[in-house]
KEKE-168503 format. One record per residue (C-alpha): x, y, z; residue number from 0. Coordinates in steps of 0.05 Angstrom, whole numbers, plus 5000, padded with zeros to 4 digits. Layout:
<atom><east>X</east><north>Y</north><up>Z</up><num>NUM</num></atom>
...
//
This chain:
<atom><east>7173</east><north>5213</north><up>3716</up><num>0</num></atom>
<atom><east>7201</east><north>5276</north><up>3747</up><num>1</num></atom>
<atom><east>7262</east><north>5239</north><up>3773</up><num>2</num></atom>
<atom><east>7270</east><north>5205</north><up>3706</up><num>3</num></atom>
<atom><east>7270</east><north>5272</north><up>3670</up><num>4</num></atom>
<atom><east>7321</east><north>5300</north><up>3720</up><num>5</num></atom>
<atom><east>7366</east><north>5240</north><up>3709</up><num>6</num></atom>
<atom><east>7360</east><north>5248</north><up>3634</up><num>7</num></atom>
<atom><east>7375</east><north>5323</north><up>3640</up><num>8</num></atom>
<atom><east>7438</east><north>5314</north><up>3681</up><num>9</num></atom>
<atom><east>7462</east><north>5256</north><up>3638</up><num>10</num></atom>
<atom><east>7454</east><north>5298</north><up>3576</up><num>11</num></atom>
<atom><east>7493</east><north>5359</north><up>3602</up><num>12</num></atom>
<atom><east>7549</east><north>5324</north><up>3639</up><num>13</num></atom>
<atom><east>7588</east><north>5305</north><up>3576</up><num>14</num></atom>
<atom><east>7585</east><north>5376</north><up>3552</up><num>15</num></atom>
<atom><east>7609</east><north>5403</north><up>3619</up><num>16</num></atom>
<atom><east>7665</east><north>5351</north><up>3620</up><num>17</num></atom>
<atom><east>7688</east><north>5372</north><up>3551</up><num>18</num></atom>
<atom><east>7687</east><north>5446</north><up>3571</up><num>19</num></atom>
<atom><east>7728</east><north>5432</north><up>3634</up><num>20</num></atom>
<atom><east>7778</east><north>5392</north><up>3593</up><num>21</num></atom>
<atom><east>7786</east><north>5449</north><up>3544</up><num>22</num></atom>
<atom><east>7797</east><north>5499</north><up>3600</up><num>23</num></atom>
<atom><east>7848</east><north>5453</north><up>3633</up><num>24</num></atom>
<atom><east>7887</east><north>5447</north><up>3567</up><num>25</num></atom>
<atom><east>7886</east><north>5523</north><up>3559</up><num>26</num></atom>
<atom><east>7914</east><north>5534</north><up>3628</up><num>27</num></atom>
<atom><east>7965</east><north>5479</north><up>3621</up><num>28</num></atom>
<atom><east>7994</east><north>5498</north><up>3554</up><num>29</num></atom>
<atom><east>7981</east><north>5572</north><up>3545</up><num>30</num></atom>
<atom><east>7988</east><north>5602</north><up>3615</up><num>31</num></atom>
<atom><east>8064</east><north>5591</north><up>3620</up><num>32</num></atom>
<atom><east>8074</east><north>5626</north><up>3554</up><num>33</num></atom>
<atom><east>8039</east><north>5689</north><up>3580</up><num>34</num></atom>
<atom><east>8065</east><north>5685</north><up>3651</up><num>35</num></atom>
<atom><east>8118</east><north>5737</north><up>3640</up><num>36</num></atom>
<atom><east>8065</east><north>5788</north><up>3622</up><num>37</num></atom>
<atom><east>8042</east><north>5784</north><up>3694</up><num>38</num></atom>
<atom><east>8111</east><north>5800</north><up>3722</up><num>39</num></atom>
<atom><east>8131</east><north>5873</north><up>3726</up><num>40</num></atom>
<atom><east>8200</east><north>5899</north><up>3710</up><num>41</num></atom>
<atom><east>8219</east><north>5908</north><up>3783</up><num>42</num></atom>
<atom><east>8203</east><north>5835</north><up>3799</up><num>43</num></atom>
<atom><east>8243</east><north>5810</north><up>3740</up><num>44</num></atom>
<atom><east>8302</east><north>5855</north><up>3759</up><num>45</num></atom>
<atom><east>8301</east><north>5825</north><up>3829</up><num>46</num></atom>
<atom><east>8301</east><north>5756</north><up>3798</up><num>47</num></atom>
<atom><east>8363</east><north>5775</north><up>3758</up><num>48</num></atom>
<atom><east>8394</east><north>5801</north><up>3823</up><num>49</num></atom>
<atom><east>8379</east><north>5735</north><up>3857</up><num>50</num></atom>
<atom><east>8406</east><north>5694</north><up>3799</up><num>51</num></atom>
<atom><east>8468</east><north>5738</north><up>3799</up><num>52</num></atom>
<atom><east>8477</east><north>5723</north><up>3873</up><num>53</num></atom>
<atom><east>8482</east><north>5650</north><up>3855</up><num>54</num></atom>
<atom><east>8543</east><north>5667</north><up>3812</up><num>55</num></atom>
<atom><east>8576</east><north>5702</north><up>3870</up><num>56</num></atom>
<atom><east>8561</east><north>5644</north><up>3918</up><num>57</num></atom>
<atom><east>8597</east><north>5594</north><up>3873</up><num>58</num></atom>
<atom><east>8661</east><north>5634</north><up>3881</up><num>59</num></atom>
<atom><east>8650</east><north>5649</north><up>3954</up><num>60</num></atom>
<atom><east>8641</east><north>5575</north><up>3972</up><num>61</num></atom>
<atom><east>8706</east><north>5553</north><up>3940</up><num>62</num></atom>
<atom><east>8743</east><north>5614</north><up>3967</up><num>63</num></atom>
<atom><east>8722</east><north>5594</north><up>4038</up><num>64</num></atom>
<atom><east>8745</east><north>5523</north><up>4024</up><num>65</num></atom>
<atom><east>8814</east><north>5549</north><up>4003</up><num>66</num></atom>
<atom><east>8818</east><north>5591</north><up>4067</up><num>67</num></atom>
<atom><east>8802</east><north>5529</north><up>4108</up><num>68</num></atom>
<atom><east>8854</east><north>5488</north><up>4071</up><num>69</num></atom>
<atom><east>8906</east><north>5541</north><up>4085</up><num>70</num></atom>
<atom><east>8886</east><north>5548</north><up>4159</up><num>71</num></atom>
<atom><east>8863</east><north>5620</north><up>4150</up><num>72</num></atom>
<atom><east>8809</east><north>5626</north><up>4202</up><num>73</num></atom>
<atom><east>8808</east><north>5702</north><up>4210</up><num>74</num></atom>
<atom><east>8745</east><north>5709</north><up>4167</up><num>75</num></atom>
<atom><east>8708</east><north>5650</north><up>4197</up><num>76</num></atom>
<atom><east>8709</east><north>5612</north><up>4131</up><num>77</num></atom>
<atom><east>8673</east><north>5551</north><up>4161</up><num>78</num></atom>
<atom><east>8613</east><north>5594</north><up>4177</up><num>79</num></atom>
<atom><east>8616</east><north>5630</north><up>4111</up><num>80</num></atom>
<atom><east>8619</east><north>5565</north><up>4073</up><num>81</num></atom>
<atom><east>8560</east><north>5535</north><up>4110</up><num>82</num></atom>
<atom><east>8519</east><north>5598</north><up>4100</up><num>83</num></atom>
<atom><east>8537</east><north>5602</north><up>4026</up><num>84</num></atom>
<atom><east>8516</east><north>5530</north><up>4014</up><num>85</num></atom>
<atom><east>8449</east><north>5543</north><up>4047</up><num>86</num></atom>
<atom><east>8437</east><north>5607</north><up>4008</up><num>87</num></atom>
<atom><east>8456</east><north>5573</north><up>3943</up><num>88</num></atom>
<atom><east>8406</east><north>5517</north><up>3954</up><num>89</num></atom>
<atom><east>8353</east><north>5568</north><up>3973</up><num>90</num></atom>
<atom><east>8367</east><north>5604</north><up>3908</up><num>91</num></atom>
<atom><east>8356</east><north>5541</north><up>3867</up><num>92</num></atom>
<atom><east>8287</east><north>5535</north><up>3899</up><num>93</num></atom>
<atom><east>8269</east><north>5609</north><up>3890</up><num>94</num></atom>
<atom><east>8290</east><north>5610</north><up>3817</up><num>95</num></atom>
<atom><east>8246</east><north>5551</north><up>3798</up><num>96</num></atom>
<atom><east>8187</east><north>5598</north><up>3794</up><num>97</num></atom>
<atom><east>8220</east><north>5627</north><up>3731</up><num>98</num></atom>
<atom><east>8225</east><north>5560</north><up>3696</up><num>99</num></atom>
<atom><east>8177</east><north>5587</north><up>3643</up><num>100</num></atom>
<atom><east>8233</east><north>5633</north><up>3617</up><num>101</num></atom>
<atom><east>8269</east><north>5600</north><up>3560</up><num>102</num></atom>
<atom><east>8335</east><north>5571</north><up>3583</up><num>103</num></atom>
<atom><east>8324</east><north>5576</north><up>3658</up><num>104</num></atom>
<atom><east>8294</east><north>5507</north><up>3670</up><num>105</num></atom>
<atom><east>8348</east><north>5472</north><up>3629</up><num>106</num></atom>
<atom><east>8405</east><north>5508</north><up>3666</up><num>107</num></atom>
<atom><east>8375</east><north>5495</north><up>3734</up><num>108</num></atom>
<atom><east>8367</east><north>5421</north><up>3716</up><num>109</num></atom>
<atom><east>8441</east><north>5417</north><up>3699</up><num>110</num></atom>
<atom><east>8460</east><north>5453</north><up>3763</up><num>111</num></atom>
<atom><east>8419</east><north>5405</north><up>3805</up><num>112</num></atom>
<atom><east>8453</east><north>5346</north><up>3771</up><num>113</num></atom>
<atom><east>8522</east><north>5372</north><up>3789</up><num>114</num></atom>
<atom><east>8506</east><north>5401</north><up>3858</up><num>115</num></atom>
<atom><east>8502</east><north>5338</north><up>3902</up><num>116</num></atom>
<atom><east>8573</east><north>5314</north><up>3886</up><num>117</num></atom>
<atom><east>8600</east><north>5385</north><up>3891</up><num>118</num></atom>
<atom><east>8567</east><north>5396</north><up>3959</up><num>119</num></atom>
<atom><east>8593</east><north>5330</north><up>3985</up><num>120</num></atom>
<atom><east>8665</east><north>5348</north><up>3969</up><num>121</num></atom>
<atom><east>8664</east><north>5421</north><up>3988</up><num>122</num></atom>
<atom><east>8633</east><north>5409</north><up>4056</up><num>123</num></atom>
<atom><east>8683</east><north>5354</north><up>4073</up><num>124</num></atom>
<atom><east>8752</east><north>5368</north><up>4102</up><num>125</num></atom>
<atom><east>8789</east><north>5418</north><up>4058</up><num>126</num></atom>
<atom><east>8849</east><north>5387</north><up>4024</up><num>127</num></atom>
<atom><east>8897</east><north>5411</north><up>3970</up><num>128</num></atom>
<atom><east>8888</east><north>5345</north><up>3933</up><num>129</num></atom>
<atom><east>8813</east><north>5355</north><up>3923</up><num>130</num></atom>
<atom><east>8819</east><north>5428</north><up>3902</up><num>131</num></atom>
<atom><east>8832</east><north>5419</north><up>3826</up><num>132</num></atom>
<atom><east>8769</east><north>5376</north><up>3819</up><num>133</num></atom>
<atom><east>8729</east><north>5428</north><up>3858</up><num>134</num></atom>
<atom><east>8755</east><north>5484</north><up>3814</up><num>135</num></atom>
<atom><east>8732</east><north>5444</north><up>3753</up><num>136</num></atom>
<atom><east>8663</east><north>5433</north><up>3784</up><num>137</num></atom>
<atom><east>8660</east><north>5505</north><up>3805</up><num>138</num></atom>
<atom><east>8673</east><north>5532</north><up>3735</up><num>139</num></atom>
<atom><east>8614</east><north>5491</north><up>3710</up><num>140</num></atom>
<atom><east>8569</east><north>5516</north><up>3766</up><num>141</num></atom>
<atom><east>8589</east><north>5588</north><up>3751</up><num>142</num></atom>
<atom><east>8577</east><north>5580</north><up>3676</up><num>143</num></atom>
<atom><east>8508</east><north>5549</north><up>3687</up><num>144</num></atom>
<atom><east>8489</east><north>5602</north><up>3739</up><num>145</num></atom>
<atom><east>8510</east><north>5655</north><up>3689</up><num>146</num></atom>
<atom><east>8464</east><north>5625</north><up>3637</up><num>147</num></atom>
<atom><east>8405</east><north>5634</north><up>3684</up><num>148</num></atom>
<atom><east>8423</east><north>5707</north><up>3691</up><num>149</num></atom>
<atom><east>8430</east><north>5716</north><up>3616</up><num>150</num></atom>
<atom><east>8363</east><north>5681</north><up>3602</up><num>151</num></atom>
<atom><east>8326</east><north>5727</north><up>3650</up><num>152</num></atom>
<atom><east>8362</east><north>5789</north><up>3624</up><num>153</num></atom>
<atom><east>8346</east><north>5771</north><up>3551</up><num>154</num></atom>
<atom><east>8274</east><north>5757</north><up>3568</up><num>155</num></atom>
<atom><east>8268</east><north>5825</north><up>3601</up><num>156</num></atom>
<atom><east>8298</east><north>5863</north><up>3543</up><num>157</num></atom>
<atom><east>8305</east><north>5924</north><up>3588</up><num>158</num></atom>
<atom><east>8369</east><north>5965</north><up>3596</up><num>159</num></atom>
<atom><east>8358</east><north>5965</north><up>3671</up><num>160</num></atom>
<atom><east>8360</east><north>5889</north><up>3671</up><num>161</num></atom>
<atom><east>8428</east><north>5890</north><up>3636</up><num>162</num></atom>
<atom><east>8454</east><north>5939</north><up>3689</up><num>163</num></atom>
<atom><east>8431</east><north>5894</north><up>3745</up><num>164</num></atom>
<atom><east>8466</east><north>5835</north><up>3712</up><num>165</num></atom>
<atom><east>8532</east><north>5873</north><up>3703</up><num>166</num></atom>
<atom><east>8531</east><north>5901</north><up>3774</up><num>167</num></atom>
<atom><east>8517</east><north>5831</north><up>3800</up><num>168</num></atom>
<atom><east>8575</east><north>5805</north><up>3760</up><num>169</num></atom>
<atom><east>8620</east><north>5856</north><up>3794</up><num>170</num></atom>
<atom><east>8597</east><north>5826</north><up>3860</up><num>171</num></atom>
<atom><east>8617</east><north>5757</north><up>3835</up><num>172</num></atom>
<atom><east>8685</east><north>5782</north><up>3810</up><num>173</num></atom>
<atom><east>8705</east><north>5807</north><up>3879</up><num>174</num></atom>
<atom><east>8701</east><north>5735</north><up>3904</up><num>175</num></atom>
<atom><east>8732</east><north>5706</north><up>3841</up><num>176</num></atom>
<atom><east>8793</east><north>5752</north><up>3848</up><num>177</num></atom>
<atom><east>8803</east><north>5731</north><up>3920</up><num>178</num></atom>
<atom><east>8793</east><north>5657</north><up>3903</up><num>179</num></atom>
<atom><east>8846</east><north>5656</north><up>3849</up><num>180</num></atom>
<atom><east>8893</east><north>5697</north><up>3891</up><num>181</num></atom>
<atom><east>8886</east><north>5644</north><up>3945</up><num>182</num></atom>
<atom><east>8897</east><north>5588</north><up>3895</up><num>183</num></atom>
<atom><east>8962</east><north>5621</north><up>3872</up><num>184</num></atom>
<atom><east>8984</east><north>5629</north><up>3944</up><num>185</num></atom>
<atom><east>8969</east><north>5556</north><up>3956</up><num>186</num></atom>
<atom><east>9018</east><north>5536</north><up>3902</up><num>187</num></atom>
<atom><east>8971</east><north>5528</north><up>3843</up><num>188</num></atom>
<atom><east>9011</east><north>5568</north><up>3793</up><num>189</num></atom>
<atom><east>8989</east><north>5537</north><up>3727</up><num>190</num></atom>
<atom><east>8977</east><north>5584</north><up>3670</up><num>191</num></atom>
<atom><east>8901</east><north>5575</north><up>3669</up><num>192</num></atom>
<atom><east>8893</east><north>5598</north><up>3741</up><num>193</num></atom>
<atom><east>8940</east><north>5657</north><up>3734</up><num>194</num></atom>
<atom><east>8904</east><north>5678</north><up>3670</up><num>195</num></atom>
<atom><east>8837</east><north>5674</north><up>3706</up><num>196</num></atom>
<atom><east>8862</east><north>5720</north><up>3761</up><num>197</num></atom>
<atom><east>8889</east><north>5770</north><up>3709</up><num>198</num></atom>
<atom><east>8825</east><north>5769</north><up>3669</up><num>199</num></atom>
<atom><east>8781</east><north>5776</north><up>3731</up><num>200</num></atom>
<atom><east>8818</east><north>5839</north><up>3751</up><num>201</num></atom>
<atom><east>8811</east><north>5867</north><up>3681</up><num>202</num></atom>
<atom><east>8737</east><north>5849</north><up>3678</up><num>203</num></atom>
<atom><east>8723</east><north>5883</north><up>3744</up><num>204</num></atom>
<atom><east>8757</east><north>5947</north><up>3721</up><num>205</num></atom>
<atom><east>8719</east><north>5948</north><up>3655</up><num>206</num></atom>
<atom><east>8653</east><north>5932</north><up>3689</up><num>207</num></atom>
<atom><east>8663</east><north>5990</north><up>3737</up><num>208</num></atom>
<atom><east>8675</east><north>6037</north><up>3678</up><num>209</num></atom>
<atom><east>8611</east><north>6012</north><up>3645</up><num>210</num></atom>
<atom><east>8569</east><north>6023</north><up>3708</up><num>211</num></atom>
<atom><east>8597</east><north>6093</north><up>3717</up><num>212</num></atom>
<atom><east>8574</east><north>6110</north><up>3647</up><num>213</num></atom>
<atom><east>8501</east><north>6091</north><up>3660</up><num>214</num></atom>
<atom><east>8459</east><north>6153</north><up>3652</up><num>215</num></atom>
<atom><east>8407</east><north>6135</north><up>3705</up><num>216</num></atom>
<atom><east>8454</east><north>6126</north><up>3764</up><num>217</num></atom>
<atom><east>8427</east><north>6158</north><up>3827</up><num>218</num></atom>
<atom><east>8470</east><north>6200</north><up>3872</up><num>219</num></atom>
<atom><east>8474</east><north>6143</north><up>3922</up><num>220</num></atom>
<atom><east>8498</east><north>6094</north><up>3868</up><num>221</num></atom>
<atom><east>8548</east><north>6145</north><up>3842</up><num>222</num></atom>
<atom><east>8576</east><north>6152</north><up>3912</up><num>223</num></atom>
<atom><east>8582</east><north>6076</north><up>3920</up><num>224</num></atom>
<atom><east>8617</east><north>6069</north><up>3853</up><num>225</num></atom>
<atom><east>8667</east><north>6123</north><up>3871</up><num>226</num></atom>
<atom><east>8684</east><north>6086</north><up>3935</up><num>227</num></atom>
<atom><east>8692</east><north>6021</north><up>3896</up><num>228</num></atom>
<atom><east>8738</east><north>6053</north><up>3846</up><num>229</num></atom>
<atom><east>8782</east><north>6084</north><up>3900</up><num>230</num></atom>
<atom><east>8787</east><north>6018</north><up>3939</up><num>231</num></atom>
<atom><east>8801</east><north>5976</north><up>3878</up><num>232</num></atom>
<atom><east>8854</east><north>6023</north><up>3851</up><num>233</num></atom>
<atom><east>8891</east><north>6025</north><up>3918</up><num>234</num></atom>
<atom><east>8889</east><north>5950</north><up>3929</up><num>235</num></atom>
<atom><east>8906</east><north>5924</north><up>3860</up><num>236</num></atom>
<atom><east>8981</east><north>5924</north><up>3874</up><num>237</num></atom>
<atom><east>8967</east><north>5878</north><up>3934</up><num>238</num></atom>
<atom><east>8946</east><north>5825</north><up>3885</up><num>239</num></atom>
<atom><east>9016</east><north>5823</north><up>3855</up><num>240</num></atom>
<atom><east>9047</east><north>5805</north><up>3922</up><num>241</num></atom>
<atom><east>9047</east><north>5736</north><up>3955</up><num>242</num></atom>
<atom><east>9025</east><north>5720</north><up>4026</up><num>243</num></atom>
<atom><east>8981</east><north>5781</north><up>4029</up><num>244</num></atom>
<atom><east>8915</east><north>5744</north><up>4037</up><num>245</num></atom>
<atom><east>8892</east><north>5781</north><up>4099</up><num>246</num></atom>
<atom><east>8897</east><north>5850</north><up>4066</up><num>247</num></atom>
<atom><east>8866</east><north>5823</north><up>4002</up><num>248</num></atom>
<atom><east>8808</east><north>5795</north><up>4041</up><num>249</num></atom>
<atom><east>8794</east><north>5860</north><up>4079</up><num>250</num></atom>
<atom><east>8790</east><north>5900</north><up>4015</up><num>251</num></atom>
<atom><east>8750</east><north>5848</north><up>3977</up><num>252</num></atom>
<atom><east>8700</east><north>5844</north><up>4035</up><num>253</num></atom>
<atom><east>8691</east><north>5920</north><up>4029</up><num>254</num></atom>
<atom><east>8683</east><north>5916</north><up>3953</up><num>255</num></atom>
<atom><east>8632</east><north>5860</north><up>3959</up><num>256</num></atom>
<atom><east>8590</east><north>5899</north><up>4009</up><num>257</num></atom>
<atom><east>8591</east><north>5961</north><up>3965</up><num>258</num></atom>
<atom><east>8575</east><north>5924</north><up>3901</up><num>259</num></atom>
<atom><east>8520</east><north>5884</north><up>3935</up><num>260</num></atom>
<atom><east>8487</east><north>5949</north><up>3957</up><num>261</num></atom>
<atom><east>8494</east><north>5979</north><up>3888</up><num>262</num></atom>
<atom><east>8464</east><north>5917</north><up>3855</up><num>263</num></atom>
<atom><east>8405</east><north>5918</north><up>3902</up><num>264</num></atom>
<atom><east>8393</east><north>5992</north><up>3887</up><num>265</num></atom>
<atom><east>8396</east><north>5978</north><up>3812</up><num>266</num></atom>
<atom><east>8345</east><north>5922</north><up>3820</up><num>267</num></atom>
<atom><east>8297</east><north>5969</north><up>3857</up><num>268</num></atom>
<atom><east>8302</east><north>6026</north><up>3807</up><num>269</num></atom>
//
């Protein structure tokens, strides 16, 4: 009789427990992602924007290295840079998946992952002038989609500091974009679209630097970095108008990238 009562007791409460567990599971499945951002502080989100911005830079850096290889310019070890950039880009895709709950991030990452395998296959093969136009087209799509991830995270944050991290990170990307389109012009790609991209990238870098200098919360260290960037960029701009000057362009761009990368990291940590 005792065992019978126990069996009856457990059989009567099990359905209720099962229903309760089912309800809790539904709550965690459907409502937790909506509130996930509330658990992420501003600093963490700024670092995510920094990382997403790094993806933008890597798209340009990969193709720039490919162009250096195609033109037999080995002074900057472009084979190693390309390999490292590919690895870092793939790592970024994995790291950014944790922010899929932010509107727009999951969709953009899905599109990037759809394009990436074909792009990787071509860009890691022997560099040829014939394959370059297709790579440029692929690259523009990767850049646009990577930029959408940055914008989605920045919009979700709604903080002025997030916008500053995004703009500073864009400066970092523009250093590589300027060198990339300089190399394309040197390689004989003189169509109007490429030349216009080089011109616009130079203009965007100058305007972005002005914007960052106007930010009221710049620390002394950031102000110092931005002064160095302005001096270097002003002195080297004329080099971009000359042909066969890739080595000097690379030296200055490498310096600008290092300085803007440090500034972006400092903004992300503020």
